[in-house]
Backbone as JSON Lines, residues from 0, in Angstrom:
{"i":0,"aa":"X","n":[-8.64,7.04,21.94],"ca":[-7.4,8.07,21.32],"c":[-7.63,9.36,21.68]}
{"i":1,"aa":"X","n":[-6.48,9.8,21.78],"ca":[-6.34,11.36,22.16],"c":[-6.81,12.35,21.51]}
{"i":2,"aa":"X","n":[-6.75,12.23,20.02],"ca":[-7.02,13.13,19.1],"c":[-7.78,12.12,18.04]}
{"i":3,"aa":"X","n":[-8.67,13.05,17.32],"ca":[-9.25,12.19,16.18],"c":[-8.3,11.68,15.19]}
{"i":4,"aa":"X","n":[-8.5,10.68,14.81],"ca":[-7.48,9.91,13.77],"c":[-7.25,10.78,12.6]}
{"i":5,"aa":"X","n":[-8.12,11.28,12.03],"ca":[-7.96,12.08,10.93],"c":[-6.98,13.17,11.06]}
{"i":6,"aa":"X","n":[-6.83,13.92,12.32],"ca":[-5.87,14.89,12.82],"c":[-4.34,14.18,12.83]}
{"i":7,"aa":"X","n":[-4.51,13.22,13.33],"ca":[-3.22,12.51,13.5],"c":[-2.65,11.9,12.05]}
{"i":8,"aa":"X","n":[-3.42,11.37,11.37],"ca":[-3.02,10.87,10.05],"c":[-2.57,11.84,8.83]}
{"i":9,"aa":"X","n":[-3.45,12.85,8.9],"ca":[-3.26,13.87,7.91],"c":[-2.89,15.16,8.36]}
{"i":10,"aa":"X","n":[-1.61,15.47,8.65],"ca":[-1.16,16.49,9.14],"c":[-1.28,17.93,8.37]}
{"i":11,"aa":"X","n":[-1.25,18.94,8.91],"ca":[-1.63,20.27,8.03],"c":[-0.4,20.58,7.27]}
{"i":12,"aa":"X","n":[0.82,19.98,7.18],"ca":[1.96,20.43,6.54],"c":[2.39,19.37,5.39]}
{"i":13,"aa":"X","n":[1.26,18.42,5.16],"ca":[1.3,17.38,4.48],"c":[1.73,17.93,3.05]}
{"i":14,"aa":"X","n":[2.74,17.39,2.19],"ca":[2.71,17.76,0.72],"c":[1.56,17.34,0.17]}
{"i":15,"aa":"X","n":[1.65,17.92,-1.23],"ca":[0.44,17.68,-2.03],"c":[0.72,16.67,-2.96]}
{"i":16,"aa":"X","n":[-0.54,15.99,-3.62],"ca":[-0.24,14.9,-4.54],"c":[0.2,15.52,-5.77]}
{"i":17,"aa":"X","n":[0.68,16.7,-5.91],"ca":[1.22,17.47,-7.13],"c":[2.82,16.66,-7.0]}
{"i":18,"aa":"X","n":[3.11,16.32,-5.99],"ca":[4.7,15.87,-5.7],"c":[4.31,14.42,-5.41]}
{"i":19,"aa":"X","n":[4.04,13.46,-6.07],"ca":[3.46,12.07,-5.62],"c":[4.78,11.4,-4.83]}
{"i":20,"aa":"X","n":[5.88,11.51,-5.03],"ca":[7.0,10.89,-4.34],"c":[7.07,11.35,-3.17]}
{"i":21,"aa":"X","n":[6.87,12.68,-2.72],"ca":[6.96,13.25,-1.3],"c":[5.71,13.05,-0.55]}
{"i":22,"aa":"X","n":[4.55,13.05,-1.53],"ca":[3.24,12.7,-0.78],"c":[3.24,11.17,-0.21]}
{"i":23,"aa":"X","n":[3.85,10.44,-1.12],"ca":[3.84,9.01,-0.55],"c":[4.56,8.82,0.54]}
{"i":24,"aa":"X","n":[5.7,9.4,0.61],"ca":[6.68,9.34,1.79],"c":[6.08,9.99,3.0]}
{"i":25,"aa":"X","n":[5.43,11.04,2.97],"ca":[4.68,11.74,3.96],"c":[3.51,10.87,4.57]}
{"i":26,"aa":"X","n":[2.85,10.19,3.47],"ca":[1.69,9.47,3.83],"c":[1.92,8.37,4.68]}
{"i":27,"aa":"X","n":[3.0,7.62,4.44],"ca":[3.48,6.46,4.94],"c":[4.17,6.96,6.62]}
{"i":28,"aa":"X","n":[4.82,8.12,6.79],"ca":[5.18,8.7,7.72],"c":[3.98,9.0,8.79]}
{"i":29,"aa":"X","n":[3.04,9.38,8.1],"ca":[1.82,9.83,8.87],"c":[1.27,8.47,9.6]}
{"i":30,"aa":"X","n":[1.35,7.41,8.81],"ca":[0.93,5.94,9.56],"c":[1.86,5.64,10.37]}
{"i":31,"aa":"X","n":[3.05,5.88,10.18],"ca":[3.97,5.42,11.43],"c":[4.02,6.37,12.57]}
{"i":32,"aa":"X","n":[3.69,7.57,12.54],"ca":[3.24,8.65,13.59],"c":[1.94,8.1,14.21]}
{"i":33,"aa":"X","n":[0.98,7.67,13.44],"ca":[-0.13,7.08,14.24],"c":[0.09,6.07,15.01]}
{"i":34,"aa":"X","n":[1.2,4.98,14.6],"ca":[1.32,3.74,15.21],"c":[2.06,4.17,16.54]}
{"i":35,"aa":"X","n":[3.07,5.15,16.31],"ca":[3.82,5.72,17.45],"c":[2.79,6.18,18.58]}
{"i":36,"aa":"X","n":[1.83,6.98,18.08],"ca":[1.21,7.5,18.99],"c":[-0.15,6.7,19.69]}
{"i":37,"aa":"X","n":[-0.59,5.89,18.89],"ca":[-1.81,5.21,19.11],"c":[-1.76,3.62,19.07]}
{"i":38,"aa":"X","n":[-0.82,3.01,18.64],"ca":[-0.37,1.73,18.52],"c":[-0.9,0.84,17.57]}
{"i":39,"aa":"X","n":[-0.51,-0.44,17.56],"ca":[-0.86,-1.21,16.36],"c":[-2.23,-1.52,16.21]}
{"i":40,"aa":"X","n":[-3.34,-1.58,17.2],"ca":[-4.66,-1.71,16.97],"c":[-5.31,-0.66,16.19]}
{"i":41,"aa":"X","n":[-4.74,0.66,16.62],"ca":[-5.28,1.86,15.92],"c":[-4.92,1.82,14.3]}
{"i":42,"aa":"X","n":[-3.68,1.6,13.96],"ca":[-3.35,1.47,12.56],"c":[-4.05,0.36,11.84]}
{"i":43,"aa":"X","n":[-4.32,-0.71,12.53],"ca":[-5.04,-1.89,11.85],"c":[-6.4,-1.61,11.5]}
{"i":44,"aa":"X","n":[-7.09,-0.8,12.72],"ca":[-8.48,-0.58,12.68],"c":[-8.65,0.75,11.39]}
{"i":45,"aa":"X","n":[-7.76,1.72,11.48],"ca":[-7.77,2.88,10.57],"c":[-7.74,2.46,9.21]}
{"i":46,"aa":"X","n":[-6.47,1.7,9.05],"ca":[-6.0,1.32,7.58],"c":[-6.76,0.37,6.97]}
{"i":47,"aa":"X","n":[-7.68,-0.53,7.6],"ca":[-8.31,-1.47,7.12],"c":[-9.64,-0.95,6.82]}
{"i":48,"aa":"X","n":[-9.92,0.41,7.09],"ca":[-11.36,0.91,6.96],"c":[-11.29,1.54,5.42]}
{"i":49,"aa":"X","n":[-12.25,1.06,4.59],"ca":[-12.17,1.82,3.15],"c":[-12.27,3.28,3.24]}
{"i":50,"aa":"X","n":[-12.75,3.97,4.16],"ca":[-12.54,5.46,4.44],"c":[-11.27,5.9,4.41]}
{"i":51,"aa":"X","n":[-10.33,5.04,4.8],"ca":[-8.73,5.57,4.75],"c":[-8.25,5.57,3.44]}
{"i":52,"aa":"X","n":[-9.18,5.23,2.26],"ca":[-8.46,5.22,0.97],"c":[-9.01,6.64,0.41]}
{"i":53,"aa":"X","n":[-8.01,7.32,0.02],"ca":[-8.09,8.6,-0.58],"c":[-7.63,8.81,-1.88]}
{"i":54,"aa":"X","n":[-8.93,8.57,-2.81],"ca":[-8.58,8.09,-4.39],"c":[-7.69,7.08,-4.53]}
{"i":55,"aa":"X","n":[-6.36,7.28,-5.22],"ca":[-5.57,6.31,-5.26],"c":[-4.61,5.95,-4.29]}
{"i":56,"aa":"X","n":[-4.67,6.77,-3.25],"ca":[-3.71,6.72,-2.14],"c":[-4.41,5.73,-1.07]}
{"i":57,"aa":"X","n":[-3.58,4.8,-0.58],"ca":[-3.87,4.22,0.8],"c":[-2.64,3.33,1.27]}
{"i":58,"aa":"X","n":[-2.74,3.18,2.44],"ca":[-1.23,2.62,3.0],"c":[-1.7,1.17,3.34]}
{"i":59,"aa":"X","n":[-0.77,0.17,3.08],"ca":[-0.97,-1.07,3.42],"c":[0.32,-1.5,4.66]}
{"i":60,"aa":"X","n":[0.08,-2.36,5.53],"ca":[1.01,-2.68,6.45],"c":[1.08,-4.01,6.81]}
{"i":61,"aa":"X","n":[2.31,-4.63,7.18],"ca":[2.42,-5.96,7.38],"c":[3.15,-5.92,8.97]}
{"i":62,"aa":"X","n":[3.09,-6.81,9.45],"ca":[3.84,-7.15,10.95],"c":[5.07,-7.64,10.7]}
{"i":63,"aa":"X","n":[6.0,-7.86,11.67],"ca":[7.22,-8.14,11.81],"c":[7.45,-9.63,10.85]}
{"i":64,"aa":"X","n":[6.43,-10.32,10.72],"ca":[6.56,-11.61,10.04],"c":[6.22,-11.57,8.67]}
{"i":65,"aa":"X","n":[5.87,-10.2,8.05],"ca":[5.37,-9.81,6.64],"c":[4.0,-10.46,6.55]}
{"i":66,"aa":"X","n":[2.93,-10.6,7.7],"ca":[1.8,-11.05,7.38],"c":[0.79,-9.5,7.63]}
{"i":67,"aa":"X","n":[0.14,-9.48,6.5],"ca":[-0.57,-8.39,6.38],"c":[-1.59,-8.06,7.54]}
{"i":68,"aa":"X","n":[-1.57,-6.62,8.18],"ca":[-2.56,-6.22,9.12],"c":[-3.48,-5.41,8.71]}
{"i":69,"aa":"X","n":[-3.07,-4.69,7.46],"ca":[-3.98,-3.47,7.04],"c":[-3.79,-3.62,5.3]}
{"i":70,"aa":"X","n":[-4.94,-3.56,4.89],"ca":[-4.93,-3.45,3.34],"c":[-6.48,-3.0,2.94]}
{"i":71,"aa":"X","n":[-6.77,-1.76,3.05],"ca":[-8.24,-1.48,2.85],"c":[-8.79,-1.86,1.41]}
{"i":72,"aa":"X","n":[-8.08,-1.7,0.29],"ca":[-8.71,-1.9,-1.0],"c":[-8.95,-3.45,-1.3]}
{"i":73,"aa":"X","n":[-7.83,-4.3,-0.76],"ca":[-7.9,-5.69,-1.08],"c":[-7.86,-6.34,0.4]}
{"i":74,"aa":"X","n":[-8.95,-6.48,1.11],"ca":[-9.26,-6.9,2.51],"c":[-8.78,-8.41,2.6]}
{"i":75,"aa":"X","n":[-9.21,-9.29,1.46],"ca":[-8.7,-10.69,1.58],"c":[-7.13,-10.81,2.01]}
{"i":76,"aa":"X","n":[-6.4,-9.81,1.71],"ca":[-5.08,-9.9,1.99],"c":[-4.7,-9.95,3.34]}
{"i":77,"aa":"X","n":[-5.61,-9.34,4.11],"ca":[-5.25,-9.33,5.53],"c":[-5.12,-10.67,6.19]}
{"i":78,"aa":"X","n":[-4.02,-10.83,7.12],"ca":[-3.79,-12.18,7.49],"c":[-2.84,-13.18,6.62]}
{"i":79,"aa":"X","n":[-2.61,-12.51,5.33],"ca":[-1.83,-13.54,4.24],"c":[-0.39,-13.1,4.45]}
{"i":80,"aa":"X","n":[0.59,-13.79,3.91],"ca":[1.81,-13.32,4.16],"c":[2.41,-12.4,2.64]}
{"i":81,"aa":"X","n":[2.89,-11.25,2.92],"ca":[3.29,-10.36,1.81],"c":[4.06,-11.2,0.92]}
{"i":82,"aa":"X","n":[4.96,-12.07,1.27],"ca":[6.04,-12.74,0.44],"c":[5.33,-13.52,-0.44]}
{"i":83,"aa":"X","n":[4.1,-13.99,-0.25],"ca":[3.29,-14.81,-1.04],"c":[2.6,-14.05,-2.26]}
{"i":84,"aa":"X","n":[2.58,-12.64,-2.1],"ca":[1.67,-12.01,-2.98],"c":[2.61,-11.97,-4.44]}
{"i":85,"aa":"X","n":[1.88,-12.38,-5.34],"ca":[2.56,-12.39,-6.98],"c":[2.03,-11.16,-7.69]}
{"i":86,"aa":"X","n":[2.87,-10.49,-8.26],"ca":[2.94,-9.6,-9.27],"c":[1.63,-10.08,-10.35]}
{"i":87,"aa":"X","n":[1.17,-9.03,-10.92],"ca":[0.03,-9.45,-12.04],"c":[0.71,-10.13,-13.22]}
{"i":88,"aa":"X","n":[2.19,-9.69,-13.35],"ca":[2.98,-10.18,-14.32],"c":[3.52,-11.72,-13.87]}
{"i":89,"aa":"X","n":[3.18,-12.12,-12.8],"ca":[3.76,-13.53,-12.19],"c":[5.12,-13.39,-11.32]}
{"i":90,"aa":"X","n":[5.52,-12.2,-11.16],"ca":[6.66,-11.69,-10.53],"c":[6.41,-12.1,-8.94]}
{"i":91,"aa":"X","n":[7.78,-12.21,-8.33],"ca":[7.56,-12.23,-6.85],"c":[7.54,-11.15,-6.07]}
{"i":92,"aa":"X","n":[6.55,-10.42,-6.54],"ca":[6.47,-8.75,-5.97],"c":[6.55,-8.69,-4.52]}
{"i":93,"aa":"X","n":[5.72,-9.66,-3.74],"ca":[5.61,-9.57,-2.09],"c":[6.95,-9.7,-1.78]}
{"i":94,"aa":"X","n":[7.77,-10.64,-2.31],"ca":[9.34,-10.88,-1.83],"c":[10.04,-9.44,-1.96]}
{"i":95,"aa":"X","n":[9.88,-8.91,-3.07],"ca":[10.62,-7.83,-3.34],"c":[10.41,-6.62,-2.33]}
{"i":96,"aa":"X","n":[8.87,-6.25,-2.21],"ca":[8.62,-5.27,-1.33],"c":[9.19,-5.66,0.17]}
{"i":97,"aa":"X","n":[8.9,-6.88,0.63],"ca":[9.5,-7.3,2.03],"c":[10.94,-7.16,2.21]}
{"i":98,"aa":"X","n":[11.64,-6.71,1.04],"ca":[13.14,-6.42,1.25],"c":[13.37,-5.01,1.93]}
{"i":99,"aa":"X","n":[12.13,-4.29,2.18],"ca":[12.27,-2.92,2.56],"c":[13.16,-3.05,4.06]}
{"i":100,"aa":"X","n":[13.79,-1.81,4.35],"ca":[14.4,-1.92,5.59],"c":[14.14,-0.52,6.28]}
{"i":101,"aa":"X","n":[14.72,-0.23,7.46],"ca":[14.56,0.96,8.09],"c":[14.77,2.2,7.21]}
{"i":102,"aa":"X","n":[15.62,2.23,6.3],"ca":[15.98,3.21,5.28],"c":[15.11,3.2,4.16]}
{"i":103,"aa":"X","n":[14.05,2.39,4.07],"ca":[13.16,2.6,2.83],"c":[13.58,1.9,1.51]}
{"i":104,"aa":"X","n":[12.44,1.64,0.57],"ca":[12.67,1.15,-0.59],"c":[11.62,1.58,-1.65]}
{"i":105,"aa":"X","n":[12.02,1.99,-2.72],"ca":[10.95,2.24,-3.7],"c":[10.85,1.1,-4.76]}
{"i":106,"aa":"X","n":[9.8,0.67,-5.25],"ca":[9.49,-0.26,-6.13],"c":[8.51,0.12,-7.1]}
{"i":107,"aa":"X","n":[8.62,-0.58,-8.24],"ca":[7.54,-0.34,-9.54],"c":[6.93,-1.65,-9.72]}
{"i":108,"aa":"X","n":[5.63,-1.63,-10.09],"ca":[4.91,-2.77,-10.47],"c":[3.47,-2.57,-11.02]}
{"i":109,"aa":"X","n":[2.89,-3.41,-11.76],"ca":[1.59,-3.44,-12.09],"c":[0.52,-3.82,-10.87]}
{"i":110,"aa":"X","n":[-0.32,-2.99,-10.67],"ca":[-1.07,-3.23,-9.71],"c":[-2.74,-2.72,-9.85]}
{"i":111,"aa":"X","n":[-3.88,-3.24,-9.31],"ca":[-5.01,-2.61,-9.68],"c":[-5.02,-1.19,-8.69]}
{"i":112,"aa":"X","n":[-5.53,-0.06,-9.49],"ca":[-5.69,1.09,-8.83],"c":[-7.14,1.19,-8.38]}
{"i":113,"aa":"X","n":[-7.38,1.5,-7.21],"ca":[-8.93,1.38,-6.37],"c":[-9.49,2.86,-7.07]}
{"i":114,"aa":"X","n":[-8.91,3.58,-7.71],"ca":[-9.77,4.78,-8.06],"c":[-10.22,4.58,-9.5]}
{"i":115,"aa":"X","n":[-9.34,4.08,-10.26],"ca":[-9.73,3.75,-11.71],"c":[-10.38,2.59,-11.99]}
{"i":116,"aa":"X","n":[-9.91,1.64,-11.32],"ca":[-10.3,0.07,-11.32],"c":[-9.81,-0.65,-12.51]}
{"i":117,"aa":"X","n":[-8.69,0.11,-12.92],"ca":[-7.57,-0.4,-13.96],"c":[-6.32,-1.05,-13.33]}
{"i":118,"aa":"X","n":[-5.78,-2.0,-13.83],"ca":[-4.37,-2.4,-13.56],"c":[-3.38,-1.3,-14.25]}
{"i":119,"aa":"X","n":[-2.67,-0.7,-13.27],"ca":[-1.87,0.49,-13.72],"c":[-0.34,0.33,-13.14]}
{"i":120,"aa":"X","n":[0.69,1.03,-13.73],"ca":[1.74,0.84,-12.95],"c":[1.85,1.91,-11.5]}
{"i":121,"aa":"X","n":[2.26,1.04,-10.8],"ca":[2.47,1.72,-9.28],"c":[3.76,1.89,-8.66]}
{"i":122,"aa":"X","n":[4.2,2.92,-8.27],"ca":[5.51,3.24,-7.57],"c":[5.23,3.34,-6.19]}
{"i":123,"aa":"X","n":[5.76,2.51,-5.27],"ca":[5.46,2.33,-3.91],"c":[6.78,2.55,-3.07]}
{"i":124,"aa":"X","n":[6.67,3.32,-2.03],"ca":[7.66,3.68,-1.03],"c":[7.2,2.64,0.19]}
{"i":125,"aa":"X","n":[8.19,1.73,0.5],"ca":[7.85,0.86,1.58],"c":[8.94,1.04,2.6]}
{"i":126,"aa":"X","n":[8.76,1.12,3.84],"ca":[9.96,1.25,5.12],"c":[9.31,0.34,6.18]}
{"i":127,"aa":"X","n":[10.27,-0.14,7.08],"ca":[10.06,-0.91,8.2],"c":[10.25,0.16,9.38]}
{"i":128,"aa":"X","n":[9.42,-0.02,10.43],"ca":[9.55,0.62,11.57],"c":[9.05,-0.31,12.66]}
{"i":129,"aa":"X","n":[9.72,-0.49,13.64],"ca":[9.61,-1.58,14.79],"c":[9.23,-2.78,14.24]}
{"i":130,"aa":"X","n":[9.82,-3.32,13.16],"ca":[9.44,-4.59,12.53],"c":[8.52,-4.44,11.48]}
{"i":131,"aa":"X","n":[7.42,-3.51,11.68],"ca":[6.12,-3.45,10.8],"c":[6.77,-2.98,9.37]}
{"i":132,"aa":"X","n":[6.08,-3.18,8.4],"ca":[6.42,-2.53,6.96],"c":[5.24,-1.59,6.7]}
{"i":133,"aa":"X","n":[5.48,-0.39,6.38],"ca":[4.42,0.56,6.02],"c":[4.63,0.75,4.64]}
{"i":134,"aa":"X","n":[3.74,0.97,3.82],"ca":[3.84,1.23,2.32],"c":[2.75,1.92,1.87]}
{"i":135,"aa":"X","n":[3.14,2.85,0.9],"ca":[2.04,3.65,-0.08],"c":[2.62,4.1,-1.32]}
{"i":136,"aa":"X","n":[1.99,4.26,-2.23],"ca":[2.58,4.59,-3.56],"c":[1.37,5.18,-4.51]}
{"i":137,"aa":"X","n":[1.87,5.65,-5.55],"ca":[1.07,6.18,-6.62],"c":[1.05,5.71,-7.9]}
{"i":138,"aa":"X","n":[0.11,5.8,-8.69],"ca":[-0.13,5.26,-9.87],"c":[0.5,6.26,-10.94]}
{"i":139,"aa":"X","n":[1.11,5.75,-12.1],"ca":[1.89,6.55,-12.78],"c":[0.79,7.05,-13.75]}
{"i":140,"aa":"X","n":[0.84,8.19,-14.35],"ca":[-0.51,8.81,-15.28],"c":[-0.53,7.62,-16.64]}
{"i":141,"aa":"X","n":[-1.56,7.48,-16.79],"ca":[-1.88,6.46,-18.24],"c":[-1.33,7.44,-19.41]}
{"i":142,"aa":"X","n":[-0.57,6.74,-20.19],"ca":[-0.1,7.39,-21.62],"c":[-1.06,6.75,-22.78]}
{"i":143,"aa":"X","n":[-1.43,7.78,-23.34],"ca":[-2.38,7.18,-24.62],"c":[-1.43,6.38,-25.53]}
{"i":144,"aa":"X","n":[-2.17,5.35,-26.08],"ca":[-1.4,4.24,-26.83],"c":[-0.49,3.42,-26.2]}
{"i":145,"aa":"X","n":[-0.41,3.34,-24.83],"ca":[0.53,2.69,-23.94],"c":[0.14,1.33,-24.19]}
{"i":146,"aa":"X","n":[0.95,0.45,-23.71],"ca":[0.95,-1.25,-23.74],"c":[-0.32,-1.31,-22.9]}
{"i":147,"aa":"X","n":[-1.3,-2.09,-23.3],"ca":[-2.44,-2.51,-22.57],"c":[-1.9,-3.14,-20.99]}
{"i":148,"aa":"X","n":[-2.81,-3.21,-20.13],"ca":[-2.43,-3.85,-18.89],"c":[-3.12,-5.31,-19.04]}
{"i":149,"aa":"X","n":[-2.72,-6.14,-18.12],"ca":[-3.3,-7.45,-17.78],"c":[-4.86,-7.29,-17.53]}
{"i":150,"aa":"X","n":[-5.73,-7.96,-18.51],"ca":[-7.05,-7.57,-18.2],"c":[-7.78,-8.78,-17.19]}
{"i":151,"aa":"X","n":[-8.78,-8.38,-16.63],"ca":[-9.65,-9.02,-15.83],"c":[-8.55,-9.8,-14.83]}
{"i":152,"aa":"X","n":[-7.74,-8.94,-14.05],"ca":[-6.89,-9.65,-13.02],"c":[-6.88,-8.96,-11.78]}
{"i":153,"aa":"X","n":[-6.54,-9.97,-10.68],"ca":[-6.41,-9.63,-9.48],"c":[-5.14,-9.95,-8.92]}
{"i":154,"aa":"X","n":[-4.57,-9.44,-7.94],"ca":[-3.37,-9.89,-7.26],"c":[-3.51,-11.25,-6.58]}
{"i":155,"aa":"X","n":[-2.58,-12.13,-6.73],"ca":[-2.76,-13.58,-6.11],"c":[-1.75,-13.79,-5.2]}
{"i":156,"aa":"X","n":[-2.08,-14.73,-4.39],"ca":[-0.81,-15.18,-3.49],"c":[-0.38,-16.64,-3.99]}
{"i":157,"aa":"X","n":[0.75,-17.01,-3.8],"ca":[1.53,-18.11,-4.29],"c":[0.51,-19.31,-4.28]}
{"i":158,"aa":"X","n":[0.39,-19.94,-5.22],"ca":[-0.33,-21.31,-5.5],"c":[-1.85,-21.09,-5.58]}
{"i":159,"aa":"X","n":[-2.13,-19.8,-5.98],"ca":[-3.59,-19.49,-6.17],"c":[-3.66,-18.98,-7.59]}
{"i":160,"aa":"X","n":[-4.69,-19.1,-8.12],"ca":[-5.05,-18.56,-9.42],"c":[-5.8,-17.21,-9.39]}
{"i":161,"aa":"X","n":[-5.55,-16.29,-10.38],"ca":[-6.25,-15.03,-10.58],"c":[-7.62,-15.32,-10.85]}
{"i":162,"aa":"X","n":[-8.36,-14.57,-10.38],"ca":[-10.0,-14.51,-10.87],"c":[-10.31,-13.2,-11.21]}
{"i":163,"aa":"X","n":[-11.42,-12.96,-11.97],"ca":[-11.73,-11.64,-12.59],"c":[-12.09,-10.81,-11.47]}
{"i":164,"aa":"X","n":[-11.99,-9.42,-11.75],"ca":[-12.45,-8.26,-11.01],"c":[-13.88,-8.4,-10.83]}
């Protein structure tokens, strides 16, 4: 690589997490920029490394066939089809995310937060570039006395049963 990955991935003019929507879009764009400058091997290496997780923030990536090439918090997803990922509520979550186009898509769903370890509502920005799907999002703040999340759950792929965390 010509520049350290951290310089390429986290530009100095990055929005702050105080504006989570803008940060999510910029975080995904930084991944696309890394892909453009360094290629698919660089994004797979960087975004599969747990060191790429920044608190609740991480990027996940699929190839043109919607097969995960990077997902640092849940490594077992790498090599599986995004469209087979079921939401914690049993919804066809992966199929919804896979609908992202070159103009992008926002989607909300219940998902494990790597920072808190809890299942929380996540808002994700997903966009296609060169066929790849790049996505990242943020977890909505937990509200006191909110409806509890699904306990002891992990995301599943179609045809599999969830197991405890």
